[in-house]
SEGUDREN-155321 format. One record per residue (C-alpha): x, y, z; residue in one letter; residue number from 1. Coordinates in nm, 4 decimals, decimal comma. Layout:
        c1        c2        c3  type  seq
         X         Y         Z     A  NUM
...
END
This chain:
        c1        c2        c3  type  seq
   20,9740   18,8974    4,9459     M    1
   20,9440   18,9779    4,5790     G    2
   20,5660   18,9763    4,5463     V    3
   20,5443   19,2938    4,3424     T    4
   20,6695   19,3503    3,9917     R    5
   20,7871   19,6959    4,0925     N    6
   21,1202   19,6563    4,2742     P    7
   21,0948   20,0135    4,4007     R    8
   20,7704   19,9256    4,5809     E    9
   20,9312   19,6228    4,7427     A   10
   21,2412   19,8174    4,8477     L   11
   21,0327   20,1001    4,9898     L   12
   20,8243   19,8580    5,1954     L   13
   21,1401   19,6964    5,3334     W   14
   21,2765   20,0404    5,4292     V   15
   20,9488   20,1514    5,5897     I   16
   20,9153   19,8207    5,7739     G   17
   21,2715   19,8409    5,9041     F   18
   21,2161   20,1986    6,0233     A   19
   20,8819   20,1195    6,1924     V   20
   21,0225   19,8210    6,3802     V   21
   21,3403   20,0006    6,4887     V   22
   21,1257   20,2828    6,6278     I   23
   20,9097   20,0251    6,8073     Y   24
   21,2048   19,8539    6,9781     I   25
   21,3937   20,1808    7,0375     S   26
   21,3000   20,2049    7,4107     P   27
   21,4724   19,8708    7,4695     W   28
   21,7701   19,9775    7,2575     L   29
   21,8072   20,3035    7,4500     V   30
   21,7590   20,1759    7,8056     Y   31
   21,9119   19,8299    7,7670     G   32
   21,8580   19,6041    8,0678     Q   33
   21,7048   19,8962    8,2563     D   34
   21,4055   19,8529    8,0255     S   35
   21,0616   19,7257    8,1165     Y   36
   20,9816   19,3829    7,9752     V   37
   20,6593   19,1932    8,0283     R   38
   20,6837   18,9804    8,3426     I   39
   20,3732   18,7633    8,3072     H   40
   20,4516   18,4794    8,0648     D   41
   20,7767   18,6584    7,9877     G   42
   21,0401   18,7128    8,2547     L   43
   20,8690   18,4586    8,4781     D   44
   20,8870   18,1829    8,2178     S   45
   20,9859   18,2144    7,8525     N   46
   21,3039   18,4098    7,9159     I   47
   21,4324   18,1491    8,1603     I   48
   21,3249   17,8500    7,9464     W   49
   21,5326   17,9745    7,6550     H   50
   21,8155   18,0909    7,8803     T   51
   21,8456   17,7486    8,0438     L   52
   21,8312   17,5698    7,7074     T   53
   22,1292   17,7743    7,5900     A   54
   22,3210   17,7887    7,9191     R   55
   22,3013   17,4152    7,9870     E   56
   22,3708   17,3262    7,6214     K   57
   22,0914   17,0673    7,6175     I   58
   21,9694   17,1301    7,2645     W   59
   21,9593   16,7700    7,1423     F   60
   21,9213   16,5818    7,4703     A   61
   21,6580   16,3033    7,4674     P   62
   21,3036   16,4052    7,5549     N   63
   21,2979   16,2279    7,8880     G   64
   21,6505   16,3181    7,9979     A   65
   21,6485   16,5072    8,3287     L   66
   21,8829   16,7788    8,2220     V   67
   21,7609   17,1166    8,3400     A   68
   21,8613   17,2577    8,6815     P   69
   21,4904   17,2876    8,7535     V   70
   21,3027   17,0699    9,0005     F   71
   21,4609   16,8299    9,2456     V   72
   21,6373   16,5769    9,0253     G   73
   21,5861   16,7842    8,7112     G   74
   21,3040   16,8477    8,4671     A   75
   21,2628   16,6498    8,1432     P   76
   21,4072   16,8024    7,8280     R   77
   21,0597   16,8137    7,6688     V   78
   20,9671   17,0809    7,9241     S   79
   21,1910   17,3338    7,7483     L   80
   21,1754   17,4880    7,3974     P   81
   21,2670   17,3200    7,0707     S   82
   21,6261   17,3690    6,9650     E   83
   21,5258   17,4229    6,6010     L   84
   21,3548   17,7604    6,6383     K   85
   21,5052   18,0956    6,5492     V   86
   21,4532   18,2324    6,8994     I   87
   21,6479   17,9420    7,0532     T   88
   21,9399   18,0223    6,8253     A   89
   21,9260   18,3879    6,9318     L   90
   21,9571   18,2900    7,2989     F   91
   22,2517   18,0671    7,2077     A   92
   22,4537   18,3569    7,0664     V   93
   22,3267   18,6634    7,2570     L   94
   22,2704   18,7612    7,6176     E   95
   21,9083   18,6924    7,7205     P   96
   21,7912   19,0540    7,7120     F   97
   21,9404   19,1244    7,3699     W   98
   21,8162   18,7915    7,2370     A   99
   21,4659   18,9011    7,3366     Y  100
   21,5053   19,2396    7,1663     V  101
   21,6433   19,0739    6,8508     A  102
   21,3461   18,8374    6,8513     H  103
   21,1077   19,1312    6,8810     Q  104
   21,2779   19,2891    6,5796     F  105
   21,2562   18,9736    6,3675     I  106
   20,8988   18,8889    6,4571     I  107
   20,7673   19,2420    6,4023     R  108
   20,9527   19,2890    6,0741     L  109
   20,8023   18,9565    5,9652     T  110
   20,4588   19,0880    6,0630     A  111
   20,5053   19,4119    5,8704     F  112
   20,6360   19,2541    5,5514     L  113
   20,3900   18,9647    5,5530     G  114
   20,0762   19,1746    5,5741     I  115
   20,2130   19,4649    5,3676     A  116
   20,2841   19,2409    5,0695     F  117
   19,9514   19,0678    5,1279     L  118
   19,7841   19,4110    5,1070     A  119
   19,9544   19,4669    4,7716     L  120
   19,7932   19,1434    4,6552     E  121
   19,4345   19,2313    4,7465     F  122
   19,4513   19,6034    4,6597     T  123
   19,3447   19,6725    4,2990     P  124
   19,6457   19,7561    4,0848     G  125
   19,4933   20,0775    3,9510     E  126
   19,4698   20,2378    4,2962     M  127
   19,7234   20,5150    4,3316     R  128
   19,7451   20,4724    4,7082     N  129
   19,7964   20,0974    4,7103     R  130
   20,1562   20,1289    4,8332     L  131
   20,0490   20,3500    5,1243     W  132
   19,7634   20,1152    5,2088     I  133
   20,0199   19,8353    5,2278     A  134
   20,2586   20,0429    5,4384     A  135
   19,9787   20,1618    5,6677     G  136
   19,8434   19,8100    5,7156     T  137
   20,1930   19,6810    5,7868     G  138
   20,2575   19,9590    6,0380     T  139
   19,9300   19,8978    6,2205     A  140
   20,0069   19,5251    6,2410     Y  141
   20,3733   19,5506    6,3416     A  142
   20,2976   19,7680    6,6455     I  143
   20,0139   19,5554    6,7856     V  144
   20,1250   19,4333    7,1317     P  145
   20,0792   19,0676    7,0392     F  146
   20,2619   18,8126    7,2513     W  147
   20,5897   18,7847    7,0624     A  148
   20,7000   18,4548    7,2192     W  149
   20,4596   18,2433    7,0131     S  150
   20,5364   18,4166    6,6824     G  151
   20,2036   18,2900    6,5490     V  152
   20,0324   18,6284    6,5376     A  153
   20,3104   18,7759    6,3253     A  154
   20,4030   18,4859    6,1001     A  155
   20,0439   18,3928    6,0075     T  156
   20,0429   18,6778    5,7555     A  157
   20,3170   18,5012    5,5589     C  158
   20,1159   18,1769    5,5362     V  159
   19,8036   18,3620    5,4211     V  160
   20,0176   18,5482    5,1665     L  161
   20,1417   18,2133    5,0357     A  162
   19,7856   18,0801    5,0023     C  163
   19,6724   18,4020    4,8347     W  164
   19,9435   18,3755    4,5712     R  165
   19,8582   18,0122    4,5060     L  166
   19,4918   18,1027    4,4639     A  167
   19,5941   18,3808    4,2244     A  168
   19,7780   18,1306    4,0067     G  169
   20,1239   18,2727    4,0748     K  170
   20,4475   18,0777    4,1120     G  171
   20,4946   17,8138    4,3789     I  172
   20,8498   17,9141    4,4775     G  173
   20,7696   18,1894    4,7313     L  174
   20,4752   17,9996    4,8891     P  175
   20,7008   17,6968    4,9395     L  176
   20,9649   17,9126    5,1059     L  177
   20,7124   18,0808    5,3350     L  178
   20,5504   17,7504    5,4315     M  179
   20,8871   17,5928    5,5107     A  180
   21,0007   17,8914    5,7183     A  181
   20,6823   17,9397    5,9201     Y  182
   20,7409   17,6694    6,1879     P  183
   21,0841   17,8094    6,2729     F  184
   20,9373   18,1415    6,3938     V  185
   20,6051   18,0235    6,5390     S  186
   20,4642   17,7778    6,7909     S  187
   20,2447   17,4794    6,7120     L  188
   20,0619   17,4719    7,0462     I  189
   20,0261   17,8509    7,0687     L  190
   19,8118   17,8799    6,7588     G  191
   20,0260   17,7226    6,4880     G  192
   19,8041   17,4132    6,4803     M  193
   19,5146   17,6294    6,3608     F  194
   19,7286   17,7734    6,0823     V  195
   19,8235   17,4238    5,9654     V  196
   19,4551   17,3277    5,9764     G  197
   19,3680   17,6353    5,7687     F  198
   19,6176   17,5384    5,4985     V  199
   19,4695   17,1886    5,4735     W  200
   19,1209   17,3403    5,4490     L  201
   19,2580   17,5568    5,1697     F  202
   19,3796   17,2401    5,0006     F  203
   19,0302   17,0887    5,0324     A  204
   18,8886   17,4020    4,8683     W  205
   19,1437   17,3782    4,5866     S  206
   19,0369   17,0188    4,5193     V  207
   18,6691   17,1142    4,5176     W  208
   18,7345   17,4155    4,2947     A  209
   18,9846   17,2215    4,0795     R  210
   19,2249   17,5096    4,1229     H  211
   19,5901   17,3993    4,1466     R  212
   19,5323   17,1220    4,4038     P  213
   19,8738   16,9720    4,3297     G  214
   20,0629   17,2928    4,4122     A  215
   19,8558   17,3533    4,7243     V  216
   19,9073   16,9935    4,8381     F  217
   20,2840   17,0245    4,8043     I  218
   20,2836   17,3473    5,0077     C  219
   20,0589   17,1985    5,2764     A  220
   20,2822   16,8915    5,2940     L  221
   20,5960   17,1052    5,3278     V  222
   20,4355   17,3123    5,6048     L  223
   20,3223   17,0021    5,7942     T  224
   20,6564   16,8238    5,7561     A  225
   20,8491   17,1312    5,8699     A  226
   20,6150   17,1734    6,1660     Q  227
   20,6635   16,8109    6,2714     I  228
   21,0396   16,8448    6,2336     M  229
   21,0618   17,1633    6,4441     V  230
   20,8161   17,0409    6,7091     E  231
   20,9312   16,6779    6,7020     Y  232
   20,9613   16,6698    7,0811     R  233
   20,5906   16,7356    7,1242     L  234
   20,4984   16,4594    6,8802     F  235
   20,7296   16,2139    7,0553     L  236
   20,5678   16,3105    7,3850     F  237
   20,2172   16,2470    7,2475     L  238
   20,3125   15,8879    7,1686     F  239
   20,5094   15,8197    7,4878     D  240
   20,2908   15,6035    7,7142     P  241
   20,5373   15,6316    8,0028     D  242
   20,5218   16,0106    8,0265     F  243
   20,2017   16,1326    8,1920     I  244
   20,2015   16,5136    8,1993     P  245
   20,0450   16,7357    8,4608     H  246
   19,8162   16,8685    8,1876     R  247
   19,5866   16,5657    8,2135     V  248
   19,4511   16,7219    8,5336     E  249
   19,3671   17,0552    8,3719     F  250
   19,0177   17,1648    8,4738     V  251
   18,8138   17,3612    8,2219     F  252
   18,4558   17,4800    8,2414     G  253
   18,4787   17,7599    8,4981     H  254
   18,2176   17,9913    8,3470     T  255
   17,8419   17,9855    8,3023     N  256
   17,6611   18,0739    7,9808     L  257
   17,6167   18,4419    8,0646     V  258
   17,9864   18,4791    8,1485     Q  259
   18,0825   18,3000    7,8268     A  260
   17,8649   18,5305    7,6148     V  261
   18,0078   18,8353    7,7916     R  262
   18,3620   18,7050    7,7308     A  263
   18,2795   18,6648    7,3612     F  264
   18,1491   19,0213    7,3298     V  265
   18,4453   19,1637    7,5208     D  266
   18,6980   18,9722    7,3140     E  267
   18,5307   19,0499    6,9813     F  268
   18,4774   19,4200    7,0469     M  269
   18,7660   19,5146    7,2719     Y  270
   19,0250   19,2348    7,2723     G  271
   18,9794   19,1845    7,6450     A  272
   19,2250   18,8942    7,6776     S  273
   19,5958   18,9358    7,7429     G  274
   19,6541   18,9230    7,3652     L  275
   19,5516   19,2707    7,2566     K  276
   19,4435   19,3168    6,8948     S  277
   19,3758   19,6900    6,9475     L  278
   19,0653   19,6788    6,7267     Q  279
   18,8878   19,9385    6,9350     S  280
   18,8286   20,2216    6,8707     P  281
   19,0063   20,2956    6,5413     V  282
   18,9682   19,9659    6,3534     V  283
   18,6085   19,9164    6,4717     V  284
   18,5239   20,2718    6,3651     A  285
   18,6880   20,2105    6,0255     S  286
   18,4820   19,8944    5,9937     L  287
   18,1597   20,0821    6,0746     A  288
   18,2364   20,3495    5,8143     M  289
   18,3220   20,0840    5,5580     T  290
   17,9985   19,8923    5,6079     F  291
   17,8017   20,2195    5,5911     A  292
   17,9542   20,2841    5,2491     L  293
   17,8876   19,9235    5,1462     V  294
   17,5211   19,9534    5,2435     V  295
   17,4952   20,2796    5,0473     L  296
   17,6695   20,1254    4,7488     G  297
   17,4539   19,8109    4,7619     S  298
   17,1371   20,0203    4,7616     G  299
   17,2686   20,2224    4,4725     A  300
   17,3565   19,9052    4,2816     R  301
   17,0007   19,7747    4,3229     L  302
   16,8539   20,1079    4,2154     A  303
   17,0948   20,1642    3,9272     A  304
   16,8853   20,0046    3,6493     P  305
   16,5979   20,2412    3,7267     R  306
   16,7939   20,5379    3,8580     N  307
   17,0810   20,6443    3,6342     L  308
   17,2321   20,8978    3,8843     P  309
   17,2633   20,6161    4,1373     A  310
   17,5088   20,4303    3,9171     R  311
   17,7965   20,6484    4,0281     R  312
   17,7514   20,5190    4,3850     Y  313
   17,6947   20,1519    4,2972     A  314
   17,9556   19,8995    4,4115     L  315
   18,2051   19,7908    4,1494     T  316
   18,3144   19,4325    4,0995     G  317
   18,6380   19,4952    4,2933     N  318
   18,4465   19,6544    4,5790     E  319
   18,2089   19,3575    4,5963     L  320
   18,5067   19,1189    4,6070     R  321
   18,6770   19,3178    4,8834     L  322
   18,3517   19,3388    5,0805     T  323
   18,3060   18,9616    5,0677     V  324
   18,6644   18,9142    5,1822     Q  325
   18,6091   19,1578    5,4687     L  326
   18,2938   18,9741    5,5793     I  327
   18,4821   18,6431    5,5749     V  328
   18,7596   18,7904    5,7919     V  329
   18,5121   18,9338    6,0432     I  330
   18,3289   18,5997    6,0555     A  331
   18,6607   18,4253    6,1263     A  332
   18,7303   18,6685    6,4110     I  333
   18,3860   18,5921    6,5521     A  334
   18,4606   18,2187    6,5396     V  335
   18,8031   18,2627    6,7036     F  336
   18,6498   18,4773    6,9794     S  337
   18,3632   18,2326    7,0338     A  338
   18,5973   17,9352    7,0715     V  339
   18,8028   18,1347    7,3225     F  340
   18,4958   18,2391    7,5219     A  341
   18,3131   17,9070    7,5254     F  342
   18,6163   17,6839    7,5852     W  343
   18,5873   17,7708    7,9549     E  344
   18,2078   17,7324    7,9519     W  345
   18,0868   17,4502    8,1747     S  346
   17,8545   17,3309    7,8982     G  347
   18,1492   17,2445    7,6737     S  348
   18,2821   16,9733    7,9049     Q  349
   18,0956   16,6983    7,7223     F  350
   18,3102   16,7622    7,4132     I  351
   18,6294   16,6935    7,6078     R  352
   18,4679   16,3868    7,7612     A  353
   18,4286   16,2395    7,4111     Y  354
   18,7718   16,3589    7,2945     F  355
   19,0199   16,3213    7,5855     P  356
   19,3055   16,4465    7,3655     L  357
   19,1506   16,7941    7,3906     L  358
   19,2503   16,7995    7,7577     N  359
   19,6100   16,8250    7,6360     R  360
   19,5296   17,1046    7,3878     V  361
   19,4053   17,4539    7,4659     N  362
   19,1607   17,5358    7,1867     M  363
   19,1007   17,8837    7,3278     S  364
   19,4315   17,9825    7,1688     R  365
   19,2427   18,0578    6,8491     T  366
   19,2614   18,4193    6,9677     I  367
   19,6336   18,4173    6,8873     Y  368
   19,5112   18,4649    6,5295     L  369
   19,2956   18,7675    6,6106     N  370
   19,5714   19,0323    6,5890     P  371
   19,6432   18,9257    6,2300     F  372
   19,2750   18,9002    6,1388     A  373
   19,1906   19,2449    6,2739     W  374
   19,4907   19,3999    6,0989     S  375
   19,3863   19,2329    5,7741     L  376
   19,0346   19,3714    5,8241     A  377
   19,1880   19,7163    5,8781     F  378
   19,3765   19,6886    5,5483     G  379
   19,0601   19,5894    5,3636     L  380
   18,8770   19,8837    5,5214     C  381
   19,1493   20,1251    5,4093     L  382
   19,1184   19,9899    5,0568     T  383
   18,7392   20,0247    5,0449     L  384
   18,7364   20,3668    5,2112     L  385
   18,9917   20,5201    4,9739     T  386
   18,9149   20,3284    4,6548     G  387
   18,7301   20,6161    4,4887     R  388
   18,9397   20,9008    4,6274     L  389
   19,2145   21,0754    4,4389     S  390
   19,5707   21,0502    4,5624     W  391
   19,5842   21,3350    4,8180     K  392
   19,2433   21,2828    4,9868     P  393
   19,3070   20,9077    4,9929     G  394
   19,6489   20,9577    5,1476     L  395
   19,4933   21,1906    5,4071     A  396
   19,2397   20,9247    5,5082     V  397
   19,5085   20,6551    5,5309     I  398
   19,7431   20,8813    5,7265     G  399
   19,4695   20,9859    5,9702     T  400
   19,3449   20,6359    6,0466     L  401
   19,6921   20,4815    6,0709     V  402
   19,8141   20,7750    6,2796     G  403
   19,5269   20,7300    6,5237     L  404
   19,6040   20,3591    6,5456     Q  405
   19,9702   20,4372    6,6167     V  406
   19,8611   20,6616    6,9059     I  407
   19,6448   20,3819    7,0460     V  408
   19,9281   20,1305    7,0075     A  409
   20,1814   20,3584    7,1769     A  410
   19,9714   20,3494    7,4945     R  411
   19,9836   19,9686    7,4851     H  412
   20,3538   19,9281    7,4103     H  413
   20,4996   19,6527    7,6286     E  414
   20,7554   19,8934    7,7738     F  415
   20,4857   20,1399    7,8867     A  416
   20,2414   19,8741    8,0088     V  417
   20,4968   19,6960    8,2286     E  418
   20,6306   20,0289    8,3576     R  419
   20,2818   20,1249    8,4723     D  420
   20,1865   19,7740    8,5865     H  421
   20,4827   19,6610    8,7973     S  422
   20,7461   19,9343    8,7661     G  423
   21,0143   19,6618    8,7634     I  424
   21,2858   19,6631    8,4970     T  425
   21,4618   19,3611    8,3503     F  426
   21,7744   19,4149    8,5624     S  427
   21,5724   19,4865    8,8782     Q  428
   21,3663   19,1725    8,8280     F  429
   21,6589   18,9318    8,7986     F  430
   21,8727   19,1296    9,0492     A  431
   22,2033   18,9629    8,9635     E  432
   22,4221   19,1658    9,2073     P  433
   22,1854   19,0815    9,4937     L  434
   22,1906   18,7065    9,4357     F  435
   22,5646   18,7072    9,3739     E  436
   22,6020   18,8648    9,7160     R  437
   22,3684   18,6057    9,8747     I  438
   22,5647   18,3175    9,7266     A  439
   22,8997   18,4683    9,8282     T  440
   22,8190   18,5799   10,1824     E  441
   22,6336   18,2601   10,2743     L  442
   22,8797   18,0386   10,0848     D  443
   22,5997   17,8667    9,8912     I  444
   22,7072   17,6158    9,6289     D  445
   22,4522   17,6998    9,3617     R  446
   22,4982   17,3759    9,1731     K  447
   22,4544   17,1416    9,4675     N  448
   22,1811   17,2935    9,6840     V  449
   21,8121   17,3305    9,6064     V  450
   21,6201   17,6498    9,6798     V  451
   21,2548   17,7474    9,6668     A  452
   21,1026   18,0955    9,6507     S  453
   20,8188   18,2598    9,8417     I  454
   20,6578   18,5672    9,6911     G  455
   20,9018   18,5676    9,3974     M  456
   20,8994   18,3883    9,0671     H  457
   21,1378   18,0871    9,0676     P  458
   21,2772   18,2137    8,7364     S  459
   21,4736   18,4735    8,9349     I  460
   21,6716   18,2116    9,1260     A  461
   21,7088   18,0000    8,8115     Q  462
   21,8425   18,2956    8,6118     Y  463
   22,1023   18,3469    8,8858     N  464
   22,2257   17,9890    8,8622     G  465
   22,0423   17,8250    9,1536     F  466
   21,8772   17,4854    9,1335     K  467
   21,5117   17,5208    9,2253     T  468
   21,2451   17,2886    9,3596     A  469
   20,9780   17,5161    9,2098     D  470
   20,9237   17,6405    8,8565     A  471
   20,6783   17,7554    8,5918     Y  472
   20,6773   17,4921    8,3164     L  473
   20,4284   17,4142    8,0373     P  474
   20,4898   17,0404    8,0578     L  475
   20,6260   16,8169    8,3340     Y  476
   20,5472   16,4769    8,4941     P  477
   20,2284   16,4566    8,6962     I  478
   20,4165   16,2651    8,9682     T  479
   20,6163   16,5791    9,0500     Y  480
   20,2982   16,7814    9,0817     K  481
   20,1589   16,5284    9,3281     H  482
   20,4797   16,5252    9,5351     R  483
   20,4879   16,9046    9,5477     F  484
   20,1216   16,9170    9,6468     R  485
   20,1873   16,6729    9,9297     H  486
   20,4538   16,9093   10,0634     M  487
   20,2330   17,2197   10,0332     M  488
   19,8801   17,0886   10,0859     V  489
   19,8322   17,2323   10,4363     H  490
   19,9412   17,5796   10,3256     E  491
   19,7401   17,5657   10,0019     F  492
   19,4308   17,4506   10,1916     S  493
   19,4285   17,7741   10,3907     R  494
   19,3265   17,9549   10,0707     N  495
   19,0701   17,7653    9,8554     P  496
   19,1486   17,9854    9,5554     E  497
   19,5149   17,8847    9,5636     V  498
   19,4355   17,5160    9,6097     L  499
   19,1898   17,5216    9,3181     S  500
   19,4408   17,7142    9,1052     Y  501
   19,7167   17,4613    9,1670     F  502
   19,4974   17,1520    9,1321     D  503
   19,3131   17,2723    8,8222     G  504
   19,6177   17,4025    8,6347     W  505
   19,9481   17,3458    8,8092     G  506
   20,1898   17,4855    8,5515     S  507
   20,3115   17,7229    8,8220     R  508
   20,4702   17,4837    9,0710     V  509
   20,5093   17,7562    9,3326     Y  510
   20,5144   17,7640    9,7126     M  511
   20,2052   17,9872    9,7072     F  512
   20,1725   18,1401   10,0577     P  513
   19,8082   18,1814   10,1520     S  514
   19,8669   18,5102   10,3363     E  515
   20,0750   18,6978   10,0846     I  516
   19,9431   18,9691    9,8567     I  517
   19,8687   18,8299    9,5111     C  518
   19,9360   18,4679    9,6129     P  519
   19,8860   18,3294    9,2615     R  520
   20,1652   18,5493    9,1142     M  521
   19,9664   18,5976    8,7925     D  522
   19,8533   18,8996    8,5886     T  523
   19,6760   19,0496    8,8894     S  524
   20,0148   19,1175    9,0506     C  525
   20,1246   19,4788    9,0424     T  526
   20,4549   19,4566    9,2270     G  527
   20,3302   19,5036    9,5829     E  528
   20,5593   19,3533    9,8445     K  529
   20,4324   19,2020   10,1674     Q  530
   20,6884   19,2147   10,4446     H  531
   20,5586   18,9431   10,6771     A  532
   20,3831   18,6065   10,6713     V  533
   20,2446   18,5169   11,0155     T  534
   20,2403   18,1423   10,9616     R  535
   20,3678   17,9097   10,6917     L  536
   20,2033   17,5699   10,7183     E  537
   20,4926   17,3660   10,5784     V  538
   20,7020   17,1439   10,8001     S  539
   21,0799   17,1157   10,7896     R  540
   21,0493   16,7394   10,7535     E  541
   20,8346   16,7531   10,4389     T  542
   21,0592   17,0183   10,2828     M  543
   21,3741   16,8231   10,3665     K  544
   21,2255   16,5002   10,2344     N  545
   21,1331   16,6825    9,9176     F  546
   21,4915   16,8066    9,8805     G  547
   21,4690   17,1767    9,9675     V  548
   21,7751   17,3292   10,1369     D  549
   21,7000   17,7050   10,1360     Y  550
   21,4007   17,9374   10,1052     L  551
   21,4290   18,2771    9,9349     F  552
   21,1408   18,4885   10,0600     S  553
   21,0313   18,8487   10,0105     I  554
   20,8441   18,8204   10,3419     A  555
   20,9691   18,7307   10,6860     T  556
   20,8090   18,4133   10,8203     I  557
   20,6657   18,4551   11,1686     G  558
   20,6816   18,0864   11,2653     N  559
   21,0196   18,0165   11,1039     A  560
   21,1784   17,8684   11,4170     K  561
   20,8684   17,6605   11,4879     E  562
   20,8929   17,4874   11,1493     I  563
   21,2690   17,4417   11,1640     G  564
   21,3916   17,7328   10,9530     L  565
   21,7069   17,9264   11,0398     V  566
   21,7080   18,2876   10,9224     E  567
   22,0413   18,3650   10,7533     R  568
   21,9750   18,7314   10,6887     G  569
   21,7816   18,9820   10,4803     T  570
   21,9574   19,1088   10,1712     F  571
   21,8903   19,4289    9,9797     R  572
   22,0415   19,6031    9,6819     D  573
   21,9508   19,9453    9,5385     P  574
   21,9399   19,7941    9,1898     A  575
   21,7028   19,5143    9,2928     S  576
   21,3245   19,5035    9,3114     A  577
   21,3443   19,2621    9,6026     W  578
   21,4486   19,2494    9,9657     A  579
   21,5190   18,8779   10,0122     V  580
   21,5183   18,7012   10,3462     T  581
   21,7090   18,3728   10,3245     V  582
   21,6087   18,0761   10,5386     Y  583
   21,8045   17,7539   10,5704     Q  584
   21,6478   17,4295   10,6810     L  585
   21,7915   17,3662   11,0253     G  586
   21,8436   17,0485   11,2213     A  587
   21,5365   17,0927   11,4394     G  588
   21,1709   17,1663   11,3805     G  589
   20,8718   16,9430   11,3336     P  590
END
């Protein structure tokens, strides 16, 4: 990224960015597969989706081809990731754990460089600390615990940098490159659609302002074309009348107005969702100090014509420009947070009634942009707070605020959070020696029998080469959901929360046991293990008709014989997080 005329500045930013990101991923480098990696929406899903895409070599299979060893009869190819993304290529050439670590490195270096060079653009050239503002902003952004799988939070900085350079009248070469590269490291449905929309709004502004509309149009067209090319499977699915996804039964509108307002405040002030922006307390405090100075400077500017001593405190033209930009960023964060909070509000259902397509799109994912927006706001605050300071005091302010933010971020590092949350490492989660022993001792042909899991994520069996009747998938045929529900309806009905969870969402096609601790297997799980289920209301006949041959359960099933299950043994391994009791569907039972 050559966005500065000083090659030493660019080189130094690359070196600092490389060092920051290597330090960030160092726990994974040191501990290897004994590291802690996020389970929720990570090991339970994204890891296995990319692993299966690479392992089964199904990159260019047709959308509707039943190719994955997931579900009875296979899941459609559209259920798994696009073959044209960088992360898919990493899983094709590296082992899953190291592919994930490499992806973390790429996405966080992209985040650092994108926002650091953007900071060089908006920081006045005469500021002596502009390089350290850029490095500090990049550091604060690169260590935010944003969800790396989407890539949107990190790569958005590069798109905004491209737009900024176009607005500044600079060359079109770098913006074109950034626009073309963005779709390969991001996700359209996980926030990328909002970035594409932003670029087209920027084009509309350029037409209105008569400011390089041709160049902006070309860049917007390149971004859109590249996005369609990378995500072509999703676009084919949208126009396939024969494929009805389970998503058409998504139920939104779970909250009342008070809950929606509270969700907005929590998200805006604290980043209360699973996508932490880490704006509180350091960035929010920086923002408060900045606005205090702006208010002081605005008062001084108004008083300056009558009060000559006040002129020294009055806002300069650059400070006014930066303040306006900061207000725009904060307003955007407020909009993103409001959409997130009110998307689940019951009063918003009428919008989806008029626009059924919205039932296939989760608009609350605007908050995937919040980590970038808050980091950009932090960079603008650093610029305004240090703009009138000499080099050493300015550097002290930057170092203090960035250092405090690093301390906050260290407490939220994925490694530390998952260690404290579940205490299960990557190798313990997938437990390869344990499942190798199960397959060997019970003489299970992994490619020709179908298993289902109770109390464990199906991704574990899938990772170990078993075909599964259950799965966590973002997109699959609604007919499979209905068949699975028919098999499990009596068990689900014992717990209304589970039944509502499956019916209203259904992306986790799990054999949720109503008695087990944390039956939904979501973020509320903390790794507890329940050793017994008194009754499982699923008959042998319905399971056999569905195609299930074995059950892998972390709990013993009290009525196993009654429902026609034969216990084949309980298996343990010191390197595994699980003690797995294996049941085979017998010849008897109801």
